[in-house]
C-alpha positions as a Markdown table, in Angstrom:
| # | Residue | x | y | z |
|---|---|---|---|---|
| 1 | Met | -47.2 | -100.4 | -55.3 |
| 2 | Val | -45.7 | -99.7 | -51.4 |
| 3 | Pro | -44.2 | -102.7 | -49.7 |
| 4 | Arg | -45.5 | -103.4 | -46.5 |
| 5 | Pro | -44.1 | -105.5 | -43.7 |
| 6 | Arg | -46.1 | -108.8 | -42.8 |
| 7 | Thr | -45.5 | -111.8 | -40.1 |
| 8 | Val | -46.3 | -115.2 | -39.7 |
| 9 | His | -46.3 | -117.7 | -37.0 |
| 10 | Thr | -44.5 | -121.0 | -37.2 |
| 11 | Gln | -45.5 | -124.1 | -35.4 |
| 12 | Asp | -42.5 | -123.7 | -33.1 |
| 13 | Gly | -43.8 | -120.5 | -31.6 |
| 14 | Leu | -41.4 | -117.8 | -33.7 |
| 15 | Thr | -42.2 | -115.1 | -35.7 |
| 16 | Leu | -41.2 | -114.7 | -39.3 |
| 17 | His | -41.1 | -111.0 | -41.3 |
| 18 | Leu | -41.9 | -110.8 | -44.7 |
| 19 | Val | -41.8 | -107.9 | -47.4 |
| 20 | Asp | -45.1 | -108.4 | -49.3 |
| 21 | Val | -45.4 | -106.2 | -52.2 |
| 22 | Pro | -49.4 | -106.4 | -52.7 |
| 23 | Thr | -50.1 | -106.4 | -56.5 |
| 24 | Gly | -53.2 | -108.7 | -57.6 |
| 25 | Gly | -50.6 | -110.7 | -59.5 |
| 26 | Thr | -49.3 | -114.4 | -59.1 |
| 27 | Pro | -47.7 | -115.3 | -55.6 |
| 28 | Cys | -43.9 | -115.0 | -56.0 |
| 29 | Leu | -41.9 | -116.1 | -52.5 |
| 30 | Leu | -38.2 | -114.9 | -52.9 |
| 31 | Leu | -35.4 | -116.8 | -50.3 |
| 32 | His | -32.3 | -114.8 | -49.3 |
| 33 | Gly | -29.0 | -116.6 | -49.0 |
| 34 | Phe | -27.1 | -116.9 | -45.3 |
| 35 | Gly | -26.0 | -113.7 | -43.7 |
| 36 | His | -28.8 | -111.8 | -46.1 |
| 37 | Glu | -32.4 | -110.6 | -45.3 |
| 38 | Ala | -35.5 | -109.6 | -47.1 |
| 39 | His | -34.3 | -106.7 | -48.8 |
| 40 | Val | -31.6 | -108.3 | -51.0 |
| 41 | Trp | -34.1 | -108.4 | -53.4 |
| 42 | Asp | -35.2 | -104.6 | -53.3 |
| 43 | Asp | -33.7 | -104.2 | -57.1 |
| 44 | Phe | -35.3 | -107.3 | -58.5 |
| 45 | Val | -39.0 | -106.6 | -57.6 |
| 46 | Pro | -39.6 | -103.6 | -60.1 |
| 47 | Phe | -38.9 | -106.4 | -62.6 |
| 48 | Val | -41.6 | -108.8 | -61.7 |
| 49 | Val | -44.4 | -105.7 | -60.5 |
| 50 | Pro | -47.4 | -106.0 | -61.2 |
| 51 | Trp | -47.6 | -109.1 | -63.1 |
| 52 | Leu | -46.4 | -110.9 | -59.9 |
| 53 | Arg | -46.7 | -110.6 | -56.2 |
| 54 | Pro | -43.1 | -110.7 | -54.8 |
| 55 | Met | -43.0 | -111.6 | -50.9 |
| 56 | Ala | -39.2 | -111.2 | -49.6 |
| 57 | Leu | -39.1 | -113.8 | -46.4 |
| 58 | Asp | -36.2 | -113.4 | -43.7 |
| 59 | Phe | -35.4 | -116.8 | -42.9 |
| 60 | Arg | -35.4 | -117.3 | -38.8 |
| 61 | Gly | -32.0 | -116.0 | -37.3 |
| 62 | His | -32.1 | -113.4 | -40.1 |
| 63 | Gly | -33.6 | -109.8 | -40.8 |
| 64 | Glu | -36.5 | -109.5 | -38.7 |
| 65 | Ser | -37.4 | -112.7 | -38.2 |
| 66 | Asp | -36.8 | -113.6 | -34.5 |
| 67 | Trp | -33.8 | -115.3 | -33.9 |
| 68 | Asp | -34.4 | -119.2 | -32.7 |
| 69 | Pro | -33.2 | -119.8 | -28.5 |
| 70 | Gln | -32.9 | -123.7 | -29.5 |
| 71 | Ala | -30.9 | -122.7 | -32.7 |
| 72 | Arg | -33.2 | -125.3 | -35.1 |
| 73 | Tyr | -31.2 | -123.7 | -37.9 |
| 74 | Asp | -31.1 | -127.1 | -40.0 |
| 75 | Arg | -32.6 | -127.0 | -43.3 |
| 76 | Ala | -35.7 | -129.4 | -42.3 |
| 77 | Thr | -36.9 | -126.5 | -40.2 |
| 78 | Leu | -36.5 | -123.9 | -42.7 |
| 79 | Val | -38.3 | -125.5 | -45.6 |
| 80 | Ala | -40.8 | -126.0 | -42.7 |
| 81 | Asp | -41.2 | -122.6 | -42.4 |
| 82 | Val | -41.9 | -122.3 | -45.8 |
| 83 | Arg | -44.6 | -124.2 | -45.6 |
| 84 | Ala | -46.5 | -122.1 | -42.3 |
| 85 | Val | -45.9 | -118.8 | -44.6 |
| 86 | Leu | -47.7 | -120.4 | -47.5 |
| 87 | Asp | -50.3 | -122.0 | -45.3 |
| 88 | Ala | -50.7 | -118.8 | -43.1 |
| 89 | Leu | -51.2 | -116.8 | -46.3 |
| 90 | Arg | -53.4 | -119.6 | -47.4 |
| 91 | Leu | -51.6 | -119.9 | -50.9 |
| 92 | Glu | -52.1 | -123.0 | -52.2 |
| 93 | Gln | -49.4 | -122.3 | -55.5 |
| 94 | Val | -46.5 | -120.0 | -55.6 |
| 95 | Val | -43.5 | -119.3 | -57.8 |
| 96 | Ile | -40.2 | -119.5 | -55.8 |
| 97 | Val | -37.1 | -117.7 | -56.1 |
| 98 | Gly | -34.0 | -118.6 | -54.1 |
| 99 | His | -30.5 | -118.0 | -53.6 |
| 100 | Ser | -27.8 | -120.1 | -52.3 |
| 101 | Leu | -29.1 | -121.4 | -48.7 |
| 102 | Gly | -32.8 | -120.1 | -50.1 |
| 103 | Gly | -32.1 | -122.2 | -53.1 |
| 104 | Glu | -31.3 | -125.0 | -51.5 |
| 105 | Val | -34.5 | -124.9 | -49.3 |
| 106 | Ala | -36.1 | -124.2 | -52.3 |
| 107 | Thr | -35.2 | -127.3 | -54.0 |
| 108 | Cys | -36.2 | -129.4 | -51.0 |
| 109 | Phe | -39.6 | -127.8 | -50.7 |
| 110 | Ala | -40.5 | -128.3 | -54.7 |
| 111 | Ala | -39.5 | -131.9 | -54.3 |
| 112 | Thr | -41.3 | -133.0 | -50.9 |
| 113 | Glu | -44.9 | -130.2 | -52.4 |
| 114 | Pro | -44.3 | -130.3 | -56.0 |
| 115 | Asp | -48.0 | -129.5 | -56.7 |
| 116 | Arg | -47.6 | -125.8 | -54.6 |
| 117 | Val | -44.5 | -124.7 | -56.9 |
| 118 | Arg | -45.5 | -123.3 | -60.2 |
| 119 | Ala | -42.0 | -121.9 | -61.4 |
| 120 | Leu | -39.1 | -122.2 | -59.5 |
| 121 | Val | -35.4 | -120.1 | -59.7 |
| 122 | Leu | -32.7 | -121.6 | -58.5 |
| 123 | Val | -29.9 | -118.5 | -57.8 |
| 124 | Asp | -26.1 | -119.9 | -57.7 |
| 125 | Thr | -26.9 | -123.0 | -55.5 |
| 126 | Gly | -26.7 | -127.2 | -56.3 |
| 127 | Pro | -25.9 | -130.3 | -55.2 |
| 128 | Glu | -21.9 | -129.7 | -55.3 |
| 129 | Leu | -20.5 | -126.7 | -54.0 |
| 130 | Asn | -16.6 | -125.8 | -54.7 |
| 131 | Arg | -15.1 | -126.2 | -51.4 |
| 132 | Ile | -12.7 | -123.0 | -52.1 |
| 133 | Gly | -16.0 | -121.2 | -52.3 |
| 134 | Val | -17.2 | -122.5 | -49.2 |
| 135 | Asp | -14.3 | -122.4 | -47.0 |
| 136 | His | -14.0 | -118.4 | -48.0 |
| 137 | Ile | -17.3 | -118.0 | -47.0 |
| 138 | Arg | -16.7 | -119.6 | -43.7 |
| 139 | Ala | -13.5 | -117.8 | -43.1 |
| 140 | Asp | -14.8 | -114.5 | -44.0 |
| 141 | Thr | -17.8 | -115.0 | -41.9 |
| 142 | Ala | -15.6 | -115.7 | -38.9 |
| 143 | Ala | -13.4 | -112.9 | -39.4 |
| 144 | Ser | -16.3 | -110.1 | -39.9 |
| 145 | Pro | -16.8 | -107.8 | -37.1 |
| 146 | Arg | -20.9 | -108.4 | -35.6 |
| 147 | Val | -20.9 | -105.0 | -34.4 |
| 148 | His | -20.4 | -101.5 | -36.3 |
| 149 | Arg | -20.6 | -98.0 | -35.1 |
| 150 | Thr | -22.0 | -96.2 | -37.9 |
| 151 | Val | -24.5 | -97.3 | -41.4 |
| 152 | Asp | -21.6 | -96.2 | -43.6 |
| 153 | Asp | -19.1 | -98.3 | -41.1 |
| 154 | Tyr | -21.0 | -101.5 | -42.1 |
| 155 | Ala | -21.5 | -100.5 | -46.0 |
| 156 | Arg | -17.7 | -99.9 | -46.3 |
| 157 | His | -17.2 | -103.6 | -44.9 |
| 158 | Leu | -19.8 | -104.7 | -47.6 |
| 159 | Ala | -17.7 | -102.9 | -50.2 |
| 160 | Asp | -14.9 | -105.0 | -49.5 |
| 161 | Arg | -17.0 | -107.8 | -50.0 |
| 162 | His | -18.7 | -107.3 | -53.2 |
| 163 | Val | -16.8 | -105.4 | -55.0 |
| 164 | Leu | -18.9 | -105.5 | -58.2 |
| 165 | Ala | -22.1 | -103.7 | -56.6 |
| 166 | Arg | -22.9 | -100.6 | -56.8 |
| 167 | Pro | -22.9 | -98.3 | -53.7 |
| 168 | Ser | -26.4 | -97.0 | -53.5 |
| 169 | Thr | -27.2 | -101.0 | -53.4 |
| 170 | Leu | -24.6 | -101.6 | -50.3 |
| 171 | Ala | -26.1 | -98.8 | -48.7 |
| 172 | Arg | -29.4 | -100.3 | -48.6 |
| 173 | Leu | -28.4 | -103.9 | -48.1 |
| 174 | Ala | -26.0 | -102.0 | -44.7 |
| 175 | Arg | -29.2 | -99.7 | -43.7 |
| 176 | His | -31.6 | -102.8 | -43.2 |
| 177 | Gly | -28.7 | -105.3 | -42.4 |
| 178 | Val | -28.2 | -103.9 | -39.0 |
| 179 | Arg | -30.1 | -103.1 | -35.8 |
| 180 | Arg | -29.2 | -100.7 | -33.1 |
| 181 | Arg | -28.2 | -102.0 | -29.5 |
| 182 | Asp | -28.9 | -100.6 | -25.8 |
| 183 | Asp | -25.3 | -99.4 | -26.1 |
| 184 | Gly | -25.7 | -97.5 | -29.1 |
| 185 | Leu | -23.6 | -99.7 | -31.4 |
| 186 | Leu | -25.2 | -101.6 | -34.7 |
| 187 | Glu | -25.1 | -105.5 | -34.4 |
| 188 | Arg | -25.8 | -107.0 | -37.6 |
| 189 | Arg | -29.2 | -108.4 | -37.9 |
| 190 | Val | -28.1 | -112.3 | -38.3 |
| 191 | Asp | -28.6 | -114.8 | -34.9 |
| 192 | Pro | -24.9 | -115.2 | -33.7 |
| 193 | Thr | -25.6 | -118.6 | -33.0 |
| 194 | Phe | -26.5 | -119.2 | -36.6 |
| 195 | Glu | -23.3 | -117.7 | -37.6 |
| 196 | Arg | -21.3 | -119.9 | -35.0 |
| 197 | Gly | -22.8 | -123.1 | -36.5 |
| 198 | Ser | -21.9 | -121.8 | -39.9 |
| 199 | Arg | -17.8 | -121.5 | -39.3 |
| 200 | Arg | -18.3 | -125.5 | -38.5 |
| 201 | Trp | -20.7 | -126.5 | -41.6 |
| 202 | Arg | -20.0 | -128.8 | -43.7 |
| 203 | Pro | -22.5 | -129.8 | -46.6 |
| 204 | Arg | -23.8 | -133.2 | -46.0 |
| 205 | Gly | -22.7 | -135.9 | -48.6 |
| 206 | Val | -19.6 | -136.9 | -49.8 |
| 207 | Val | -16.4 | -134.4 | -49.7 |
| 208 | Thr | -14.3 | -134.6 | -52.5 |
| 209 | Glu | -10.5 | -133.1 | -53.3 |
| 210 | Ser | -12.5 | -130.0 | -54.4 |
| 211 | Arg | -16.0 | -130.2 | -53.9 |
| 212 | Tyr | -18.5 | -130.8 | -51.2 |
| 213 | Val | -21.2 | -133.3 | -53.0 |
| 214 | Glu | -24.7 | -133.8 | -51.8 |
| 215 | Pro | -26.5 | -136.7 | -53.6 |
| 216 | Thr | -29.9 | -136.1 | -51.7 |
| 217 | Leu | -30.1 | -132.6 | -53.4 |
| 218 | Trp | -29.3 | -134.3 | -57.1 |
| 219 | Asp | -32.0 | -136.6 | -56.0 |
| 220 | Ala | -34.6 | -133.8 | -55.4 |
| 221 | Leu | -33.6 | -132.2 | -58.2 |
| 222 | Gly | -35.0 | -135.2 | -60.3 |
| 223 | Arg | -38.5 | -134.5 | -58.5 |
| 224 | Ile | -39.3 | -131.2 | -59.1 |
| 225 | Arg | -42.1 | -131.0 | -61.6 |
| 226 | Cys | -42.2 | -127.2 | -62.6 |
| 227 | Pro | -40.2 | -125.4 | -65.0 |
| 228 | Thr | -36.7 | -124.5 | -63.3 |
| 229 | Leu | -34.6 | -121.8 | -64.1 |
| 230 | Val | -30.8 | -121.9 | -63.2 |
| 231 | Val | -28.9 | -118.8 | -62.8 |
| 232 | Arg | -24.9 | -118.5 | -62.0 |
| 233 | Gly | -22.7 | -115.8 | -62.0 |
| 234 | Val | -19.8 | -116.1 | -64.6 |
| 235 | Arg | -17.6 | -115.4 | -61.5 |
| 236 | Ser | -19.4 | -117.7 | -59.1 |
| 237 | Gly | -16.8 | -119.3 | -57.0 |
| 238 | Met | -19.4 | -121.2 | -55.3 |
| 239 | Leu | -21.3 | -123.2 | -58.4 |
| 240 | Ala | -19.2 | -124.3 | -60.9 |
| 241 | Lys | -19.9 | -124.4 | -64.7 |
| 242 | Asp | -20.2 | -127.9 | -65.2 |
| 243 | Val | -22.2 | -128.6 | -62.8 |
| 244 | Ala | -24.4 | -125.4 | -63.5 |
| 245 | Glu | -25.0 | -127.5 | -66.8 |
| 246 | Arg | -25.2 | -130.5 | -65.3 |
| 247 | Met | -28.0 | -129.4 | -63.5 |
| 248 | Pro | -31.2 | -129.2 | -66.6 |
| 249 | Arg | -30.4 | -132.3 | -67.8 |
| 250 | Val | -31.3 | -133.4 | -64.1 |
| 251 | Leu | -34.6 | -131.5 | -63.7 |
| 252 | Arg | -37.8 | -132.4 | -65.7 |
| 253 | Asp | -38.1 | -129.0 | -67.3 |
| 254 | Gly | -35.0 | -127.2 | -66.5 |
| 255 | Arg | -32.8 | -124.6 | -68.2 |
| 256 | Leu | -29.6 | -122.3 | -67.5 |
| 257 | Val | -28.5 | -118.8 | -67.6 |
| 258 | Thr | -24.9 | -117.3 | -66.9 |
| 259 | Val | -25.3 | -113.6 | -66.2 |
| 260 | Pro | -22.2 | -111.8 | -66.7 |
| 261 | Leu | -20.5 | -109.2 | -64.4 |
| 262 | Ala | -21.5 | -111.2 | -61.3 |
| 263 | Gly | -20.1 | -113.5 | -58.8 |
| 264 | His | -21.9 | -115.6 | -56.2 |
| 265 | Val | -24.6 | -113.1 | -55.0 |
| 266 | Val | -25.6 | -112.2 | -58.6 |
| 267 | Met | -28.8 | -110.5 | -57.8 |
| 268 | Val | -26.6 | -107.8 | -55.9 |
| 269 | Asp | -23.8 | -107.6 | -58.5 |
| 270 | Asn | -25.7 | -107.4 | -62.0 |
| 271 | Pro | -29.0 | -106.3 | -60.9 |
| 272 | Glu | -30.3 | -105.9 | -64.4 |
| 273 | Gly | -28.8 | -109.2 | -65.8 |
| 274 | Phe | -30.1 | -111.0 | -62.8 |
| 275 | Gly | -33.8 | -109.3 | -63.5 |
| 276 | Glu | -34.2 | -109.5 | -67.2 |
| 277 | Glu | -33.1 | -113.2 | -67.1 |
| 278 | Val | -35.5 | -114.3 | -64.4 |
| 279 | Ser | -38.6 | -112.0 | -65.3 |
| 280 | Ser | -38.7 | -113.1 | -68.9 |
| 281 | Phe | -38.0 | -116.9 | -67.8 |
| 282 | Leu | -41.0 | -116.0 | -65.1 |
| 283 | Arg | -43.3 | -114.4 | -67.3 |
| 284 | Arg | -42.8 | -117.1 | -70.2 |
| 285 | Ser | -43.9 | -119.4 | -67.2 |
| 286 | Val | -46.7 | -117.6 | -66.0 |
| 287 | Ala | -47.9 | -117.3 | -69.6 |
| 288 | Arg | -48.1 | -121.1 | -70.0 |
| 289 | Trp | -50.4 | -121.4 | -66.5 |
| 290 | Ala | -53.0 | -119.2 | -68.6 |
| 291 | Arg | -53.5 | -121.4 | -71.3 |
C-alpha cells in the first residue's frame, strides 16, 4: 500500500498532518516523541500492513503540521488533537502506539476515553523518568543547531545522537526532518517555541534525587481498560527497569517487553526487534476482538 498524506483541522484552527496507509485493516494511530515526526515509524509500518491501517500523526509544532502561534503545546492540547483526528476521520475505535511524549499523550487519552482504544503500546515512557536521561535530552536540545546546510549535515548530526541506528534510517529521518528556508538553508521541522519550552521543562509532580515522578500518570495507567504493552529499550536512559516492571502491575491488562540493542528511541535503534514484539502483541489483540 502506498502511504498518502492527509490533513485534519483542530478546533483552534491549526492543520495537522498525517501519513496514512489506507489498508482495510484496524486503524492504528502512531504518535511520535518530542522532536520527531511521522516518518520515525516508517520501519515499523511493514510489520503491521495490511491487517492494520497505520496512521502516523505529526503533532502540532512538528513535521508538516502547523506551528501554534500561541504556543499551545501542553499535554491536554495534544490529547485534544488526538480526539480531533479520530473524530475527523470518523474512527470510533483504534489501536494507539506512542513513543515518549506520544506515549504520555496516548496514556492520558486511553484513560479518559477507554472505549475508543482497543489496544495500546507505550514505548519507553512512563510515570517516572530518570532525571539524568531527561536532563541529557534537554541539554542536547539546547546545544543542537537548528539550521544545517545540507541533509547530509543533519544526518551526521543525528548519527551522533542515535549511535545504534542504521545510516539508511538516519538518512530518511534527516530528509523528512528539515525544511528549506528562504535563504536556502535547512531548518529542523520543530517549532523553536516548543524547543525553548523543552529547555525549561520539568515534568509535573514530584522531583526526587534520581527521578521525575508524575502521580497523575500512575493514576491514568490504572484507568486504562485495553490490553497494553510496555516497551523498554534495554539501554534506555529514560525509563528505568524497575519502573517498566511496575507498570504492567498497575495496568488492568498489561505486559512488558524489553528490546535488545536499543536505547530510548527503540523503533529507530532496533526496528526488527521492535517490530516483531509489537506486531506480535497487536496481532494477538486484534484476534481477541474478532472472537
